[in-house]
RORO-749122 format. One record per residue (C-alpha): residue in three letters; x, y, z. Coordinates in steps of 0.2 Angstrom, whole numbers, padded with zeros to 4 digits. Example, Ala and Ser with C-alpha at 12.3 -4.5 7.8 and 13.67 -1.06 7.14 Angstrom:
ala/0062/-0022/0039 $
ser/0068/-0005/0036 $
END
This chain:
met/-0143/0035/-0136 $
ala/-0143/0017/-0129 $
ser/-0132/0013/-0114 $
asn/-0121/-0003/-0115 $
asp/-0125/-0013/-0099 $
gly/-0112/-0026/-0103 $
asn/-0125/-0040/-0101 $
gly/-0116/-0054/-0110 $
gly/-0130/-0066/-0106 $
asp/-0143/-0057/-0117 $
lys/-0130/-0055/-0131 $
leu/-0127/-0074/-0131 $
val/-0145/-0078/-0131 $
tyr/-0148/-0067/-0146 $
phe/-0133/-0074/-0155 $
leu/-0139/-0092/-0152 $
ile/-0157/-0087/-0159 $
gly/-0149/-0079/-0174 $
ala/-0138/-0094/-0177 $
gly/-0153/-0106/-0176 $
ile/-0163/-0095/-0188 $
gly/-0149/-0094/-0200 $
ala/-0146/-0113/-0199 $
val/-0164/-0117/-0202 $
thr/-0165/-0105/-0216 $
ala/-0150/-0112/-0225 $
leu/-0156/-0129/-0223 $
leu/-0173/-0125/-0230 $
phe/-0166/-0116/-0246 $
ala/-0153/-0130/-0249 $
pro/-0158/-0141/-0264 $
lys/-0160/-0158/-0254 $
ala/-0172/-0172/-0253 $
gly/-0185/-0171/-0239 $
ser/-0178/-0185/-0228 $
glu/-0161/-0179/-0230 $
leu/-0167/-0161/-0225 $
arg/-0177/-0168/-0210 $
ser/-0161/-0177/-0204 $
glu/-0150/-0162/-0205 $
leu/-0164/-0152/-0196 $
ala/-0164/-0165/-0183 $
asp/-0145/-0165/-0181 $
ala/-0144/-0146/-0181 $
thr/-0158/-0145/-0168 $
arg/-0149/-0158/-0157 $
lys/-0133/-0148/-0159 $
gly/-0142/-0132/-0154 $
ile/-0150/-0141/-0139 $
asp/-0133/-0148/-0133 $
leu/-0124/-0131/-0135 $
ala/-0138/-0123/-0125 $
arg/-0137/-0136/-0112 $
asp/-0118/-0135/-0111 $
thr/-0119/-0116/-0110 $
gly/-0132/-0116/-0097 $
arg/-0122/-0129/-0087 $
asp/-0106/-0118/-0089 $
phe/-0116/-0102/-0083 $
gly/-0123/-0112/-0068 $
asp/-0105/-0118/-0063 $
lys/-0099/-0100/-0065 $
ala/-0114/-0093/-0055 $
thr/-0110/-0107/-0041 $
asp/-0092/-0102/-0041 $
tyr/-0096/-0083/-0039 $
tyr/-0109/-0087/-0025 $
his/-0096/-0097/-0015 $
thr/-0083/-0084/-0018 $
gly/-0095/-0071/-0012 $
leu/-0100/-0081/0003 $
asp/-0082/-0084/0008 $
arg/-0078/-0065/0006 $
ala/-0094/-0061/0016 $
ser/-0089/-0073/0030 $
glu/-0071/-0066/0030 $
leu/-0077/-0049/0031 $
ser/-0089/-0053/0045 $
thr/-0075/-0062/0055 $
arg/-0064/-0047/0053 $
ser/-0078/-0035/0058 $
lys/-0081/-0045/0074 $
glu/-0063/-0045/0079 $
ala/-0062/-0026/0076 $
val/-0078/-0024/0087 $
asn/-0070/-0035/0101 $
glu/-0054/-0025/0100 $
leu/-0063/-0009/0101 $
thr/-0074/-0015/0116 $
asp/-0058/-0021/0125 $
arg/-0050/-0004/0122 $
gly/-0065/0005/0129 $
lys/-0066/-0006/0144 $
asp/-0048/-0003/0148 $
leu/-0050/0016/0146 $
ile/-0065/0015/0158 $
asn/-0056/0005/0171 $
arg/-0041/0018/0170 $
gln/-0053/0033/0172 $
lys/-0062/0024/0186 $
ser/-0046/0021/0195 $
gln/-0040/0039/0193 $
phe/-0057/0045/0198 $
ser/-0057/0034/0214 $
ala/-0039/0040/0218 $
ala/-0045/0058/0216 $
ile/-0060/0055/0228 $
glu/-0048/0046/0240 $
ala/-0036/0061/0239 $
gly/-0051/0073/0242 $
lys/-0056/0063/0257 $
gln/-0039/0063/0264 $
gly/-0037/0082/0262 $
tyr/-0054/0084/0271 $
arg/-0048/0073/0285 $
glu/-0032/0083/0286 $
ala/-0041/0100/0285 $
lys/-0053/0094/0299 $
gln/-0039/0088/0310 $
ala/-0030/0104/0307 $
asp/-0046/0114/0311 $
gln/-0048/0104/0327 $
gly/-0030/0106/0332 $
ser/-0032/0125/0330 $
ser/-0048/0125/0340 $
ala/-0040/0115/0354 $
ala/-0025/0127/0354 $
val/-0037/0142/0355 $
glu/-0047/0134/0370 $
glu/-0031/0130/0380 $
ser/-0026/0149/0379 $
END
């Protein structure tokens, strides 16, 4: 079973080849004089070349448009990603600073508690010596 890839470019090329072969065949079997037949063949060839050139130009223009659209979208996505990373970085820094200040406060409270305990211990030692 053949899969349909949806490749329109190949289908168009096959159509143009078939149309060219059909046109040449029709002209060859038509009852006409040699010079008239050559003239019609030349006209048909020019028309085919013009059609192929126009079609190629259209495909090129569409490809350029798709390229620029993709480039714009990629640029926009890159910008949004950078903004998101910067925002997350800022949040992380804020969280670290808060944790750092809490940790510093806990250390300071521990030091204060140690000093108070030491003073209380020295105070009770002095009271024991006075007795």
